[in-house]
MARBA-3410 file (N, C-alpha, C, O; in Angstrom, 1 decimal):
109
-82.4,116.8,-51.9,-81.5,115.9,-52.1,-81.5,114.5,-51.4,-81.6,114.5,-50.2 ~ -81.5,113.5,-52.1,-81.7,112.4,-51.0,-80.6,112.0,-50.6,-80.6,110.8,-50.1 ~ -79.5,112.7,-50.5,-78.0,112.3,-49.7,-78.4,113.0,-48.2,-79.1,114.0,-48.1 ~ -77.9,112.0,-47.1,-78.3,112.1,-45.8,-77.1,112.8,-45.0,-76.2,113.3,-45.5 ~ -77.3,112.7,-43.8,-76.2,113.5,-43.2,-74.9,112.8,-42.6,-74.0,113.3,-41.9
-75.1,111.4,-43.2,-73.7,110.7,-43.1,-72.8,111.0,-44.4,-71.7,110.5,-44.6 ~ -73.4,111.7,-45.2,-72.4,111.8,-46.1,-72.3,113.6,-46.5,-71.4,114.1,-47.1 ~ -73.4,114.3,-46.0,-73.4,115.8,-46.5,-73.5,116.4,-44.9,-74.2,115.9,-44.0 ~ -72.7,117.6,-44.8,-73.0,118.4,-43.6,-73.3,119.8,-44.1,-72.6,120.3,-44.9 ~ -74.3,120.4,-43.5,-74.7,121.8,-43.9,-73.4,122.7,-43.4,-72.7,122.4,-42.4
-73.2,123.5,-44.1,-71.9,124.6,-43.9,-72.4,125.9,-44.5,-73.3,126.0,-45.4 ~ -71.5,127.0,-44.0,-71.5,128.3,-44.8,-70.5,128.4,-45.5,-69.3,128.1,-45.2 ~ -70.8,128.9,-46.8,-69.4,129.2,-47.7,-69.2,130.6,-48.0,-70.1,131.2,-48.7 ~ -68.2,131.2,-47.5,-67.5,132.5,-47.5,-66.6,132.7,-48.7,-65.6,132.0,-48.8 ~ -66.8,133.6,-49.6,-65.9,133.9,-50.6,-65.5,135.2,-50.7,-66.4,136.0,-50.9
-64.4,135.7,-50.6,-64.0,137.0,-50.7,-63.0,137.3,-51.7,-62.2,136.5,-52.2 ~ -63.2,138.6,-52.2,-62.1,139.1,-53.3,-61.7,140.2,-53.0,-62.4,141.2,-52.8 ~ -60.4,140.3,-52.8,-59.5,141.5,-52.5,-58.5,141.6,-53.6,-58.4,140.9,-54.6 ~ -57.8,142.8,-53.4,-56.5,142.8,-54.4,-55.6,142.2,-53.6,-55.8,142.1,-52.4 ~ -54.4,141.6,-54.3,-53.5,141.0,-53.6,-52.7,141.6,-52.4,-52.1,140.9,-51.5
-52.7,142.7,-52.5,-51.9,143.5,-51.4,-52.5,143.3,-50.2,-51.9,143.3,-49.1 ~ -53.9,143.2,-50.2,-54.7,143.2,-49.0,-54.8,141.8,-48.3,-55.3,141.6,-47.2 ~ -54.2,140.9,-49.2,-54.3,139.5,-48.7,-53.5,138.9,-47.2,-53.9,137.9,-46.6 ~ -52.8,139.4,-46.9,-52.0,139.3,-45.5,-53.0,139.9,-44.4,-52.9,139.5,-43.2 ~ -53.8,141.0,-44.8,-54.5,141.6,-43.7,-55.9,140.5,-43.4,-56.3,140.2,-42.3
-56.4,140.1,-44.5,-57.5,138.9,-44.8,-56.9,137.9,-43.7,-57.5,137.7,-42.6 ~ -56.0,137.4,-44.1,-55.2,136.2,-43.6,-55.2,136.3,-42.0,-55.4,135.3,-41.3 ~ -54.7,137.7,-41.6,-54.5,137.8,-40.1,-56.0,137.8,-39.3,-56.3,137.1,-38.3 ~ -56.9,138.5,-40.0,-58.4,138.2,-39.6,-58.9,136.9,-39.5,-59.6,136.6,-38.5 ~ -58.7,135.9,-40.3,-58.9,134.7,-40.3,-58.2,133.9,-39.2,-58.9,133.2,-38.6
-57.1,134.1,-39.0,-56.1,133.3,-37.9,-56.8,133.9,-36.4,-57.0,133.2,-35.5 ~ -57.0,135.3,-36.5,-57.7,135.9,-35.2,-59.0,135.3,-35.0,-59.4,135.4,-33.8 ~ -59.7,134.6,-35.9,-61.2,133.8,-36.0,-60.9,132.6,-35.6,-61.8,132.0,-34.9 ~ -59.8,131.9,-35.8,-59.2,130.5,-35.4,-60.1,129.9,-36.6,-61.0,129.0,-36.4 ~ -59.8,130.4,-37.9,-60.3,129.7,-39.0,-58.8,128.8,-39.3,-57.6,129.1,-39.4
-59.6,127.4,-39.5,-58.4,126.6,-39.6,-58.2,126.2,-41.0,-57.3,125.4,-41.3 ~ -59.0,126.5,-41.9,-59.1,125.9,-43.6,-59.4,127.0,-44.3,-60.3,127.8,-43.9 ~ -58.8,127.2,-45.4,-59.4,128.3,-46.7,-58.2,128.0,-47.8,-57.0,127.7,-47.7 ~ -58.9,128.3,-48.7,-58.3,128.3,-50.1,-57.9,129.7,-50.9,-58.9,130.4,-51.2 ~ -56.9,130.0,-51.2,-56.5,131.2,-51.8,-56.1,131.1,-53.2,-55.2,130.3,-53.5
-56.6,131.8,-54.1,-56.5,131.7,-55.3,-56.0,133.0,-55.9,-56.8,134.0,-56.1 ~ -54.7,133.2,-56.3,-54.2,134.4,-56.6,-54.2,134.7,-58.1,-54.2,133.8,-59.0 ~ -54.1,135.9,-58.3,-53.8,136.3,-59.8,-55.3,136.5,-60.5,-55.4,136.4,-61.8 ~ -56.4,136.6,-59.7,-57.9,136.8,-60.3,-57.8,138.4,-61.1,-57.0,139.3,-61.0 ~ -58.7,138.2,-61.8,-59.0,139.5,-62.7,-60.9,139.5,-62.7,-61.7,138.6,-62.3
-61.1,140.9,-63.2,-62.3,141.0,-63.4,-62.8,142.4,-63.4,-62.0,143.2,-63.8 ~ -64.0,142.9,-63.0,-64.6,144.1,-63.3,-65.4,144.3,-61.9,-66.2,143.5,-61.6 ~ -65.1,145.5,-61.2,-65.9,145.8,-59.8,-65.5,147.1,-59.7,-65.0,147.8,-60.6 ~ -65.8,147.3,-58.1,-65.9,148.9,-57.7,-64.7,149.7,-57.9,-64.7,150.9,-57.7 ~ -63.5,148.9,-58.3,-62.2,149.4,-58.2,-61.7,149.5,-59.8,-60.5,149.8,-60.2
-62.8,149.2,-60.6,-62.4,149.2,-61.8,-62.1,147.9,-62.4,-62.5,146.9,-61.8 ~ -61.4,147.7,-63.7,-60.9,146.3,-64.2,-59.6,145.9,-64.0,-58.6,146.6,-64.3 ~ -59.5,144.8,-63.5,-58.3,144.0,-62.9,-57.9,143.1,-63.9,-58.7,142.1,-64.1 ~ -56.6,143.3,-64.6,-56.4,142.3,-65.6,-54.9,141.8,-65.1,-53.9,142.6,-65.2 ~ -54.7,140.7,-64.6,-53.6,140.1,-64.3,-52.5,140.0,-65.2,-51.3,140.0,-64.8
-53.1,139.7,-66.5,-52.1,139.6,-67.5,-51.6,141.0,-68.2,-50.8,141.1,-69.1 ~ -52.0,141.8,-67.6,-51.5,143.2,-68.2,-49.8,143.6,-67.7,-49.5,143.7,-66.5 ~ -49.1,143.8,-68.5,-47.5,143.8,-68.2,-47.2,144.8,-67.5,-46.4,144.7,-66.6 ~ -47.9,146.2,-67.9,-47.7,147.4,-67.5,-48.3,147.9,-66.2,-47.5,148.5,-65.5 ~ -49.3,147.6,-65.8,-50.2,148.0,-64.7,-51.0,146.8,-64.1,-52.2,146.6,-64.3
-50.0,145.9,-63.3,-50.6,144.6,-62.8,-51.1,145.1,-61.6,-50.5,145.7,-60.7 ~ -52.8,144.7,-61.4,-53.5,145.0,-60.2,-54.0,143.7,-59.8,-55.2,143.8,-59.5 ~ -53.5,142.3,-59.6,-54.1,141.2,-59.5,-55.0,141.1,-58.2,-54.6,141.5,-57.1 ~ -56.0,140.5,-58.3,-57.0,140.1,-57.1,-56.5,138.7,-56.6,-55.8,137.9,-57.3 ~ -57.2,138.5,-55.4,-56.9,137.3,-54.8,-58.4,136.7,-54.4,-59.2,137.5,-54.0
-58.7,135.7,-54.6,-60.0,134.9,-54.0,-59.6,134.3,-52.9,-58.5,133.7,-52.9 ~ -60.5,134.2,-51.7,-60.3,133.2,-50.5,-61.6,132.6,-50.4,-62.6,133.3,-50.1 ~ -61.8,131.3,-50.5,-62.7,130.7,-50.1,-62.5,129.6,-49.0,-61.7,128.7,-49.1 ~ -63.6,129.8,-47.9,-63.7,128.8,-46.9,-65.3,128.4,-46.6,-66.3,129.0,-46.8 ~ -65.2,127.3,-46.0,-66.5,126.7,-45.6,-66.5,126.3,-44.0,-65.6,125.5,-43.6
-67.6,126.9,-43.3,-67.4,126.7,-41.8,-68.7,126.7,-41.1,-69.7,127.1,-41.8 ~ -69.0,126.3,-40.0,-70.4,126.1,-39.4,-70.7,127.6,-39.1,-69.9,128.5,-38.8 ~ -72.0,127.7,-39.1,-73.0,128.7,-38.8,-72.2,129.8,-37.7,-71.9,130.9,-37.9 ~ -72.1,129.3,-36.6,-71.7,130.1,-35.5,-70.1,130.8,-35.9,-69.8,131.8,-35.4 ~ -69.3,130.2,-36.7,-68.1,130.6,-36.8,-68.2,131.7,-38.0,-67.5,132.7,-38.1
-69.1,131.3,-38.9,-69.4,132.4,-40.2,-69.6,133.6,-39.5,-68.9,134.6,-39.7 ~ -70.6,133.7,-38.6,-71.0,135.1,-37.9,-70.0,135.5,-37.3,-70.0,136.7,-37.2 ~ -68.9,135.0,-36.8,-68.0,135.5,-36.2,-67.2,136.2,-37.2,-66.9,137.4,-37.2 ~ -66.7,135.4,-38.3,-65.8,135.9,-39.3,-66.5,137.2,-40.0,-65.9,138.2,-40.4 ~ -67.8,137.1,-40.1,-68.4,138.3,-40.8,-68.5,139.4,-40.0,-68.8,140.4,-40.5
-68.3,139.3,-38.8,-68.5,140.3,-38.1,-67.0,141.2,-37.5,-66.9,142.2,-36.9 ~ -66.1,140.2,-37.8,-64.6,140.6,-37.8,-64.3,141.2,-39.4,-63.4,142.2,-39.5 ~ -64.9,140.7,-40.3,-64.5,141.3,-41.8,-65.3,142.9,-42.2,-64.9,143.9,-42.7 ~ -66.5,142.7,-41.7,-67.6,143.5,-42.1,-66.7,145.2,-41.7,-66.8,146.0,-42.6 ~ -66.0,145.5,-40.8,-65.5,147.0,-40.6,-64.4,147.0,-41.5,-64.0,148.1,-41.8
-63.6,146.0,-42.2,-62.5,146.1,-42.6,-62.9,146.0,-44.2,-62.1,146.3,-45.0 ~ -64.0,145.8,-44.6,-64.3,145.8,-46.1,-64.0,147.1,-46.9,-63.5,147.2,-48.0 ~ -64.4,148.0,-46.2,-64.2,149.3,-46.9,-62.7,149.8,-47.4,-62.4,150.4,-48.4 ~ -61.7,149.3,-46.3,-60.4,149.5,-46.5,-59.7,148.3,-47.4,-58.7,148.5,-48.1 ~ -60.4,147.2,-47.4,-59.8,146.1,-48.1,-60.6,146.1,-49.7,-60.1,145.5,-50.7
-61.5,146.8,-49.7,-62.2,146.8,-51.2,-62.7,145.5,-51.4,-62.9,144.8,-50.4 ~ -62.9,145.1,-52.6,-63.3,144.0,-53.1,-65.0,143.4,-53.1,-65.8,144.0,-53.7 ~ -65.1,142.4,-52.6,-66.5,141.9,-52.1,-66.4,140.5,-51.5,-65.5,139.7,-51.8 ~ -67.4,140.2,-50.6,-67.6,139.1,-49.8,-69.1,138.8,-50.1,-70.0,139.6,-50.2 ~ -69.0,137.2,-50.4,-70.5,136.5,-50.6,-70.4,135.5,-49.8,-69.4,134.8,-49.7
-71.6,135.3,-49.0,-71.8,134.3,-48.1,-73.3,133.5,-48.6,-74.5,134.0,-48.7 ~ -72.9,132.2,-48.8,-74.1,131.4,-49.1,-74.0,130.0,-48.0,-73.1,129.7,-47.2 ~ -75.2,129.4,-48.3,-75.2,127.9,-47.6,-74.6,126.8,-48.6,-74.5,127.0,-49.8 ~ -74.1,125.9,-48.1,-73.5,124.8,-48.9,-73.5,123.6,-48.2,-74.1,123.8,-47.1 ~ -73.1,122.4,-48.4,-72.9,121.3,-48.1,-71.5,120.6,-48.3,-71.1,120.4,-49.4
-70.9,120.3,-47.3,-69.7,119.6,-47.1,-69.7,118.4,-47.5,-70.6,117.7,-46.8 ~ -69.1,117.7,-48.3,-69.0,116.0,-48.6,-68.1,115.5,-47.5,-66.9,115.7,-47.5 ~ -68.6,114.8,-46.7,-67.9,114.2,-45.5,-66.7,113.2,-46.3,-66.8,112.5,-47.3 ~ -65.5,113.3,-45.5,-64.4,112.5,-46.1,-63.2,112.4,-45.3,-63.2,111.8,-44.2 ~ -62.2,113.1,-45.7,-61.1,113.1,-44.7,-61.3,114.0,-43.7,-62.5,114.4,-43.6
-60.4,114.4,-42.8,-60.6,115.2,-41.6,-61.2,116.5,-42.0,-60.5,117.0,-42.9 ~ -62.1,117.1,-41.7,-62.5,118.3,-42.1,-61.8,119.6,-41.4,-61.4,119.5,-40.2 ~ -61.6,120.6,-42.0,-60.7,121.7,-41.8,-61.5,122.8,-41.2,-60.9,123.9,-40.8 ~ -62.5,122.7,-41.0,-63.3,124.1,-40.7,-63.1,124.5,-39.1,-63.6,125.5,-38.6
END
């Protein structure tokens, strides 16, 4: 990619899918790790280890929430080490990948 460090900053992207009931626990973990920015998308559905989640089902609503954040590598390691022991209880999944932050307004990582 021809874009340089004056435009892009290398970061780590963490995406976590949990049931909405576990969202408060996840947010507390992030606060304990001094995470200053993340995005939460509630009402997500899909198929995974806990079966099918259909947020539009009026009888048995079991919506998921997706949390996305981007941070520097050292903070990502701290977050993953805090999150790893909790994943069995939280369920869901966690994906980690390299990404680039487009520099602009004040960063929140």
